[in-house]
N, C-alpha and C positions, 0 to 999 in steps of 0.2 A: 510403537509410534514412529512415524516418519518425520524427517526434517524438511521443512519448506521455507521458502522465502517469498514474501509479497513485496513487489516493487510498485510504488505509487508515484505518479507525477501529479502534483497538485497545482492548480491555477496560480500563477505568479502575481495576479492582480488583486488577490484577496488580502485582507488584513492578517496580521500575525496571529491574532486570537482565533480567527476562522480557520487558518491553516493548522494550528495546533488542535483545534476541535475536530477537524477532519481526520487527522492522524489518530487521535484518541478514539474516535468512532470506529476506525478500522481495527485498532487494538482491542476494543471492547467486543467487536464481532468475533475475533479470534478466541478470546477467553470465553465468550458466551457459548461457543460450540465445542468447548473442551480442549482448546489448544493452550500451550504454554509458551509464552513469548520468551525467547532466549537473548535476543539482541535487537536494538533499533538503531539504525544509522541514518543520520541526517546529512545528506550531501549538499544541501543548500540549493541556491538558485543556479540553474544551468541553462544553457542554450539548447533548444530542442533540435534534433537532427533535421526535422522538417516542420513546417508550420501546421499547427493543429487548431482548428476553430479560430483562425486569425491571431493565434498566440505564438510567439517565438521563444518564450522562456517558461520554465516551470520549476517548482521545488521538488527535488527527488528525495524519497524516503525508501529505505529498505528494512523490512520487518522480518526477522528470522524467528521461526517458531516450530515447535514439535506438536504434531497432531495426528489423529487417525486419518485414513485415506479419504473419508467422506467429507472432511472439513473444508478443503480448498474449494470444492464446487459450491458449497453453501456460502462461503465468503465472497467468491466471485459474483454470485447472483446479487448480493447486497451492495458490494462495492461498485458494481456496474451502474447503479442508479444514484450514486452519491453525486451531488451537484458540482462540487469543486474538484473532483478527480478527473483529470484529463485522460490519463492512460493508467493501466494497471497490468500486472502480470504476476501470476502465482506459479512458482516452479518448485519441483522437488529437488532437494539438495542431496548430493552423494554423501555417504558416510565418510568422514575424514579419518 
């Protein structure tokens, strides 16, 4: 199994319960495809480097997980269509 990290930027204009539900949905996707979540970091509300869809701020979340090589593409396909996710990036982490 490989180590991956999913970075999510969630819309800053949504309610806290919607924000939490969006992150939980991403975590459910990881576990549904056989991934094991090892760490979830909430960086909170940050200013974006550039304006995206007329938004200047977003909530940053980093989800670290272990999974097979086919899992990141499956997760990306589904996160791409989530309404409250502004940006996402799934990367493979080097073994420490």
